[in-house]
DSSP file (Angstrom, degrees, kcal/mol; ACC not computed):
  #  RESIDUE AA STRUCTURE BP1 BP2  ACC     N-H-->O    O-->H-N    N-H-->O    O-->H-N    TCO  KAPPA ALPHA  PHI   PSI    X-CA   Y-CA   Z-CA
    1    1 A M              0   0    0      0, 0.0    11,-1.6     0, 0.0     2,-0.3   0.000 360.0 360.0 360.0 123.0    9.9    8.9   -2.9
    2    2 A S  E     -A   11   0A   0      9,-0.2     2,-0.3     2,-0.0     9,-0.2  -0.987 360.0-179.2-153.1 162.3    9.4    6.5    0.1
    3    3 A N  E     -A   10   0A   0      7,-0.8     7,-1.9    -2,-0.3     2,-0.5  -0.935  27.6-114.0-149.0 168.3    9.0    6.6    3.8
    4    4 A W  E     +A    9   0A   0     -2,-0.3     2,-0.4     5,-0.2     5,-0.2  -0.940  31.4 169.9-111.3 128.8    8.5    4.0    6.7
    5    5 A T  E >  S-A    8   0A   0      3,-1.7     3,-2.2    -2,-0.5    61,-0.1  -0.972  74.7 -19.8-138.4 128.8    5.4    3.8    8.6
    6    6 A D  T 3  S-     0   0    0     -2,-0.4     3,-0.1     1,-0.3    56,-0.0   0.769 126.5 -54.1  45.7  34.6    4.7    0.9   11.0
    7    7 A G  T 3  S+     0   0    0      1,-0.3    -1,-0.3    14,-0.0     2,-0.1   0.137 111.3 127.2  91.5 -22.6    7.4   -1.1    9.2
    8    8 A L  E <   -A    5   0A   0     -3,-2.2    -3,-1.7    13,-0.1     2,-0.5  -0.377  53.8-140.8 -73.3 143.2    5.7   -0.6    5.9
    9    9 A R  E     -AB   4  20A   0     11,-3.4    11,-2.2    -5,-0.2     2,-0.5  -0.929  17.2-166.6-100.9 125.9    7.5    0.7    2.9
   10   10 A V  E     +AB   3  19A   0     -7,-1.9    -7,-0.8    -2,-0.5     2,-0.4  -0.957   8.3 178.2-120.6 125.7    5.6    3.1    0.8
   11   11 A E  E     -AB   2  18A   0      7,-2.4     7,-3.6    -2,-0.5     2,-0.6  -0.963  22.3-146.3-129.7 137.9    6.7    4.1   -2.6
   12   12 A V  E     + B   0  17A   0    -11,-1.6     2,-0.5    -2,-0.4     5,-0.2  -0.915  20.0 178.3-101.6 122.6    5.3    6.4   -5.3
   13   13 A L  E >   - B   0  16A   0      3,-2.7     3,-1.5    -2,-0.6     2,-0.3  -0.917  60.4 -62.4-124.9  97.7    6.0    5.1   -8.8
   14   14 A G  T 3  S-     0   0    0     -2,-0.5     0, 0.0     1,-0.3     0, 0.0  -0.404 122.3 -11.0  65.4-121.5    4.5    7.3  -11.4
   15   15 A D  T 3  S+     0   0    0     -2,-0.3    17,-0.5    -3,-0.1     2,-0.4   0.075 123.9  81.9-102.5  28.1    0.7    7.1  -10.9
   16   16 A E  E <   -BC  13  31A   0     -3,-1.5    -3,-2.7    15,-0.1     2,-0.5  -0.969  61.7-147.5-132.1 148.6    0.9    4.1   -8.3
   17   17 A I  E     -BC  12  30A   0     13,-2.8    13,-3.0    -2,-0.4     2,-0.5  -0.959  19.2-161.8-113.5 129.5    1.5    3.8   -4.7
   18   18 A V  E     -BC  11  29A   0     -7,-3.6    -7,-2.4    -2,-0.5     2,-0.5  -0.912   4.7-169.0-112.2 136.5    3.2    0.6   -3.8
   19   19 A V  E     +BC  10  28A   0      9,-2.5     9,-2.5    -2,-0.5     2,-0.3  -0.992  11.9 168.9-127.9 126.3    3.2   -0.7   -0.2
   20   20 A I  E     -BC   9  27A   0    -11,-2.2   -11,-3.4    -2,-0.5     7,-0.2  -0.939  34.5-133.9-136.3 159.5    5.3   -3.5    1.0
   21   21 A L    >   -     0   0    0      5,-2.0     3,-1.2    -2,-0.3     5,-0.3  -0.937  40.1-125.2-109.0 103.9    6.4   -5.2    4.2
   22   22 A P  T 3  S+     0   0    0      0, 0.0     3,-0.1     0, 0.0     4,-0.1  -0.095  89.3  21.9 -49.7 140.7   10.1   -5.7    3.9
   23   23 A A  T 3  S+     0   0    0      1,-0.3     2,-0.3    29,-0.1    28,-0.0   0.598 114.3  81.4  80.7  14.1   11.5   -9.3    4.4
   24   24 A T  S <  S-     0   0    0     -3,-1.2    -1,-0.3     2,-0.2    -3,-0.1  -0.815  88.1-114.5-135.5-179.4    8.1  -10.8    3.6
   25   25 A S  S    S+     0   0    0     -2,-0.3     2,-0.4    -3,-0.1    22,-0.2   0.429  75.8 119.3 -96.9   1.0    6.2  -11.6    0.6
   26   26 A Y        +     0   0    0     -5,-0.3    -5,-2.0    20,-0.1     2,-0.3  -0.587  31.7 133.7 -75.9 120.0    3.5   -9.0    1.4
   27   27 A G  E     -C   20   0A   0     -2,-0.4    18,-1.6    18,-0.3     2,-0.3  -0.962  24.3-175.8-162.9 155.5    2.9   -6.3   -1.0
   28   28 A I  E     -C   19   0A   0     -9,-2.5    -9,-2.5    -2,-0.3     2,-0.4  -0.976  14.7-143.1-149.8 155.8    0.1   -4.3   -2.8
   29   29 A T  E     -CD  18  42A   0     13,-1.9    13,-3.2    -2,-0.3     2,-0.3  -0.993  14.2-167.5-128.5 136.2   -0.2   -1.7   -5.4
   30   30 A Y  E     +CD  17  41A   0    -13,-3.0   -13,-2.8    -2,-0.4     2,-0.3  -0.861   7.9 174.2-123.4 150.5   -2.8    1.1   -5.4
   31   31 A Y  E     -CD  16  40A   0      9,-2.2     9,-3.0    -2,-0.3   -15,-0.1  -0.955  26.5-127.8-149.3 163.0   -3.8    3.5   -8.2
   32   32 A K        -     0   0    0    -17,-0.5     7,-0.2    -2,-0.3     2,-0.0  -0.968  20.5-142.1-121.6 112.4   -6.5    6.1   -8.7
   33   33 A P    >   -     0   0    0      0, 0.0     3,-1.3     0, 0.0     5,-0.1  -0.357  25.5-115.5 -68.7 158.3   -8.6    5.9  -11.8
   34   34 A A  T 3  S+     0   0    0      1,-0.3    -2,-0.0     3,-0.0     0, 0.0   0.784 114.7  45.0 -70.9 -26.9   -9.5    9.3  -13.3
   35   35 A N  T 3  S+     0   0    0      2,-0.0    -1,-0.3     0, 0.0    -3,-0.0   0.239  99.5  90.3-101.4  18.8  -13.3    8.8  -12.6
   36   36 A S    <   -     0   0    0     -3,-1.3     4,-0.1     1,-0.1    -4,-0.0  -0.868  60.0-155.1-114.3 145.7  -12.9    7.5   -9.1
   37   37 A P  S    S+     0   0    0      0, 0.0    41,-0.4     0, 0.0     2,-0.3   0.461  81.5  47.4 -87.2  -0.8  -12.8    9.4   -5.8
   38   38 A Q  S    S-     0   0    0     39,-0.1     2,-0.2    -5,-0.1    -2,-0.1  -0.889  89.3 -96.7-140.4 167.5  -10.8    6.6   -4.1
   39   39 A L        -     0   0    0     -2,-0.3     2,-0.3    -7,-0.2    -7,-0.2  -0.526  33.6-152.6 -80.6 150.8   -7.7    4.4   -4.7
   40   40 A L  E     -D   31   0A   0     -9,-3.0    -9,-2.2    -2,-0.2     2,-0.2  -0.961  12.9-125.9-119.2 144.3   -8.2    0.9   -6.0
   41   41 A A  E     +D   30   0A   0     -2,-0.3     2,-0.3   -11,-0.2   -11,-0.2  -0.615  32.6 159.2 -95.6 154.3   -5.8   -2.0   -5.4
   42   42 A K  E     +D   29   0A   0    -13,-3.2   -13,-1.9    -2,-0.2    -2,-0.0  -0.929  53.3  37.2-154.9 171.0   -4.1   -4.2   -7.9
   43   43 A D  S    S+     0   0    0     -2,-0.3     2,-0.3     1,-0.2    -1,-0.1   0.858  72.9 162.3  49.4  46.7   -1.2   -6.5   -8.0
   44   44 A F        -     0   0    0    -16,-0.2     2,-0.6    -3,-0.1   -16,-0.2  -0.760  35.1-137.2 -99.5 147.4   -1.5   -7.9   -4.5
   45   45 A R        -     0   0    0    -18,-1.6   -18,-0.3    -2,-0.3   -20,-0.0  -0.866  17.3-175.9 -98.4 125.8    0.1  -11.0   -3.3
   46   46 A S        +     0   0    0     -2,-0.6     2,-0.3   -20,-0.1    -1,-0.1   0.309  40.2 120.6-108.5  12.3   -2.2  -13.2   -1.2
   47   47 A K        -     0   0    0    -22,-0.2     2,-0.2     1,-0.1   -22,-0.1  -0.592  67.4-118.0 -77.6 137.8    0.1  -15.9   -0.2
   48   48 A V        -     0   0    0     -2,-0.3     2,-0.6   -22,-0.0    -1,-0.1  -0.522  23.9-153.1 -70.0 133.5    0.5  -16.2    3.6
   49   49 A D    >   -     0   0    0     -2,-0.2     3,-2.1     1,-0.1   -23,-0.1  -0.904  10.9-164.0-110.6 105.2    4.0  -15.5    4.8
   50   50 A S  T 3  S+     0   0    0     -2,-0.6    -1,-0.1     1,-0.3   -26,-0.0   0.674  90.3  62.5 -67.2 -10.4    4.9  -17.2    8.2
   51   51 A R  T 3  S+     0   0    0      2,-0.0    -1,-0.3   -28,-0.0    -2,-0.0   0.619  82.4 105.0 -86.0  -9.3    8.0  -14.9    8.5
   52   52 A A    <   -     0   0    0     -3,-2.1     4,-0.1     1,-0.1   -29,-0.1  -0.457  67.9-144.7 -75.3 138.0    5.7  -11.9    8.6
   53   53 A P  S    S+     0   0    0      0, 0.0     2,-0.3     0, 0.0    -1,-0.1   0.503  85.4  39.5 -83.2   2.4    5.2  -10.3   12.0
   54   54 A I  S    S-     0   0    0      3,-0.0    -2,-0.1     2,-0.0     2,-0.0  -0.937  94.3 -97.3-140.6 158.9    1.6   -9.5   11.2
   55   55 A T     >  -     0   0    0     -2,-0.3     4,-2.1     1,-0.1     5,-0.1  -0.319  36.0-111.0 -74.7 167.8   -1.2  -11.4    9.5
   56   56 A Y  H  > S+     0   0    0      2,-0.2     4,-2.7     1,-0.2     5,-0.2   0.886 118.7  52.4 -65.5 -42.5   -1.9  -10.7    5.8
   57   57 A S  H  > S+     0   0    0      1,-0.2     4,-2.3     2,-0.2     5,-0.2   0.933 109.9  48.9 -60.2 -41.7   -5.4   -9.1    6.7
   58   58 A D  H  > S+     0   0    0      1,-0.2     4,-2.4     2,-0.2    -2,-0.2   0.908 109.5  51.3 -60.3 -42.1   -3.6   -6.9    9.1
   59   59 A F  H  X S+     0   0    0     -4,-2.1     4,-3.4     2,-0.2     5,-0.3   0.943 110.6  51.2 -57.5 -48.5   -1.0   -6.0    6.4
   60   60 A L  H  X S+     0   0    0     -4,-2.7     4,-2.5     1,-0.2    -2,-0.2   0.913 110.1  47.9 -57.7 -44.1   -3.9   -5.1    4.1
   61   61 A A  H  X S+     0   0    0     -4,-2.3     4,-1.5     2,-0.2    -1,-0.2   0.923 115.4  43.5 -62.7 -46.7   -5.6   -2.9    6.6
   62   62 A R  H  X S+     0   0    0     -4,-2.4     4,-2.4    -5,-0.2     5,-0.2   0.871 112.4  52.3 -69.2 -36.8   -2.4   -1.0    7.4
   63   63 A A  H  X S+     0   0    0     -4,-3.4     4,-2.8    -5,-0.2     5,-0.2   0.936 107.6  53.3 -67.3 -43.0   -1.3   -0.7    3.7
   64   64 A W  H  X S+     0   0    0     -4,-2.5     4,-2.2    -5,-0.3    -1,-0.2   0.887 111.3  47.0 -55.9 -38.3   -4.8    0.8    2.9
   65   65 A Q  H  X S+     0   0    0     -4,-1.5     4,-1.9     2,-0.2    -1,-0.2   0.939 115.2  43.7 -67.5 -47.6   -4.3    3.4    5.7
   66   66 A V  H  X S+     0   0    0     -4,-2.4     4,-2.5     1,-0.2    -2,-0.2   0.854 113.2  51.6 -72.0 -36.8   -0.8    4.3    4.6
   67   67 A A  H  X S+     0   0    0     -4,-2.8     4,-2.6    -5,-0.2    -1,-0.2   0.926 110.7  47.6 -67.4 -42.0   -1.6    4.4    1.0
   68   68 A N  H  X S+     0   0    0     -4,-2.2     4,-2.4    -5,-0.2    -2,-0.2   0.855 109.9  53.6 -65.8 -32.8   -4.6    6.8    1.5
   69   69 A T  H  X S+     0   0    0     -4,-1.9     4,-2.4     2,-0.2    -1,-0.2   0.931 111.7  44.1 -59.8 -47.2   -2.5    8.9    3.7
   70   70 A K  H  X S+     0   0    0     -4,-2.5     4,-2.0     2,-0.2    -2,-0.2   0.951 111.4  55.3 -62.3 -46.8    0.2    9.2    0.8
   71   71 A A  H  <>S+     0   0    0     -4,-2.6     5,-2.3     1,-0.2     6,-0.6   0.901 108.0  48.0 -56.1 -48.1   -2.6    9.8   -1.7
   72   72 A R  H ><5S+     0   0    0     -4,-2.4     3,-1.8     1,-0.2    -1,-0.2   0.943 109.1  53.1 -64.0 -44.9   -3.9   12.7    0.3
   73   73 A E  H 3<5S+     0   0    0     -4,-2.4    -1,-0.2     1,-0.3    -2,-0.2   0.874 111.1  48.5 -55.5 -34.8   -0.4   14.2    0.7
   74   74 A L  T 3<5S-     0   0    0     -4,-2.0    -1,-0.3    -5,-0.1    -2,-0.2   0.440 115.3-118.0 -83.7  -0.9   -0.1   14.0   -3.1
   75   75 A G  T < 5S+     0   0    0     -3,-1.8    -3,-0.2    -4,-0.5    -2,-0.1   0.671  79.5 124.9  74.5  17.4   -3.5   15.6   -3.7
   76   76 A W  S   <S+     0   0    0     -5,-2.3     2,-0.3    -6,-0.2    -4,-0.2   0.825  76.6  17.5 -76.7 -32.4   -4.8   12.5   -5.4
   77   77 A I              0   0    0     -6,-0.6    -2,-0.2    -9,-0.2    -1,-0.1  -0.873 360.0 360.0-136.5 164.4   -7.8   12.2   -3.0
   78   78 A D              0   0    0    -41,-0.4   -40,-0.1    -2,-0.3    -6,-0.0   0.367 360.0 360.0 -93.2 360.0   -9.7   14.5   -0.5
């Protein structure tokens, strides 16, 4: 399952939400621990990519937003 939002690709892989910016090295994986009311990040790449049309910090902010939207759609969070 995937969709495109602001150029970001969002994929649900089992109990994880993966957000990437295609054609760059930017990517991050989110998951929701059983005892947590929110998503947590893991497996993120922090290398700056000069090919990217946005900064890494902008990517992280947008990725957090789209991951939370997807988690709400899936009923993982309120």
